[in-house]
N, C-alpha and C positions, 0 to 999 in steps of 0.2 A: 123327665123320665125317658129312657132310651126305648127304641123300637122293640128290642128283644125283651126288655122288662115288661112293656105293655102287652106284648104277645104272650109272654109267660103268664101274666095275670089273667088275660082273657081265657087262655086254655085252662088254667086252674079253676077259674070261676065256672066255666062250662062243665068241667069234670065234676065239680062239687054239686052243681045243679042236677047233673045227670044221676049221680049216685044218691043224692037225697031223695029224688023223686022215684027212683027205681027201688029204693030200700034194700040194696045189696048188703050182705053181711060185712062187718069190719074184718080186717085180718085176724084180730084177736078172737072174735066170735067164730070165724071159720076154723081157726086152729083148735079152739075148744071143741067144736063140733067134730072135727077130724079125730082128735084124741079120744073123744067119747065113743066114736064109731070103732076106732082101733081097739079100745079096751073091751068093747062089747063083741068084737070079732065079726062085725058086719061089713068090713071093707072088702073082703074077698081079695081079688088080685089088683084092686084099684090103688094107684099111687097118689101122692099129694096133689100134683097138678091136675090129674083127672078128677079127683074128688072136688078140688076147688072149683073147677069149671062147671062140674055137674051140680054141686050142692050149695055153692056160695054165691050164686048169681042173683039176679034181680028178684026172683020169686022164691028165694030160700028163706027158711025160718031159722031162728036163732037156736043155739045149742041148748041142751037141758040146763035148768037153773043151776045145778051144782057145778057143772063144768064151766059155765060162764061166770059164776061167782068166784071160782078159783082163778080164772083168768083175769078177772077185774081186780082181785085182791092183790095180785103180784104188782110190785112197784114198776113204774114205767121204764126206769132205766134197766131193770132186769129183763123186761121183754124186748128191749131194744138191743141187748147184747147178742152176739152170735150164739148159736145153739151150743157149740162146743164149749165156749167160755162159760155159759150158764150151767151146763152140765157139770163142769169141773168145779164151779163155785158152790153148787148145792148137790152133793151126792144123794142118790135116791135111797140108799140103805147104809146102815152103819158099816164102816170099813174097818177091818182088822189091821194090825200093824204090817208094814211092808216086809216081805220075806225076800232075802237076798241069798244067792248061791254062795257057798263057802269056798268053792274052788272051780276052776274052769272044767267044763265037762270033757271027759276023755274022747268023746266022739268027734271033737273039734281039734284034735291034736295035730292034724295035717295042715291046719289053717295058720295064718300068721297070728302072733300073740294078740294083737288088737282085734282082729276078726274073731278069734276064738272067744275072747271076752264078750264081744258084742253078741255073738250067737248064743252064748250061755245065758247072758242077761235077757235076751229076747225070749228064749225058751221059758225062763222062770217068770218073766213078765206075763206071758200068755197064761201060764198056770195061775198066777196071782189074779189076773183079770177074771178068770173063770171062778175062782174061789172068793172073789171080792176082798182080797188081802193086799191091795196096793198102797194102803196107808194114806190114801188121799192124793197120792202122787200121779202125775201124768208121765208118759214115756219121756218126753222132753218138755221142760218148762223153765221159765225164768227163775233163777236162783237155785237151780239144780233139781232136775227131775229124777225119775227112777234110773234111767240110763247113766246119768252122771254119778249117782250114789253107788250103783252097782259096780261101775267101772272102777271107782276109787277103792271099794272093798276088795275087788279081785286083784288089783295092782298091789295092795298091801300084803 
């Protein structure tokens, strides 16, 4: 075993011993506690890092049972994915079909054709996001997102 591997193992073991004796919250428990506080409106102006340092240290208590049960019920791979990817994979509310503009907006007439299409699609995208009518699409995504589909429709 190399020196670096031994050092890594020693650091990992000491960190494990320190966390197990201190009884700090796991990241999932801390996240559940943060979301519960956010839902209850008790965060005030506190951000995630401030909350984590103040509430998830050695003397912290676990989140309410409902929040921790919801966090533990999620599959491990879903919690490991980045937040943006997880949000796109599981929308929070039912989404209506995507709404696309039928023509380029006249207020962008002085722009180049491609820029006018982009500005028109972006304006409609913002309206769709507010009305939850994106059809499950993201602005740009593999396989054709909202921008790609909107641009095709305006070019035709």
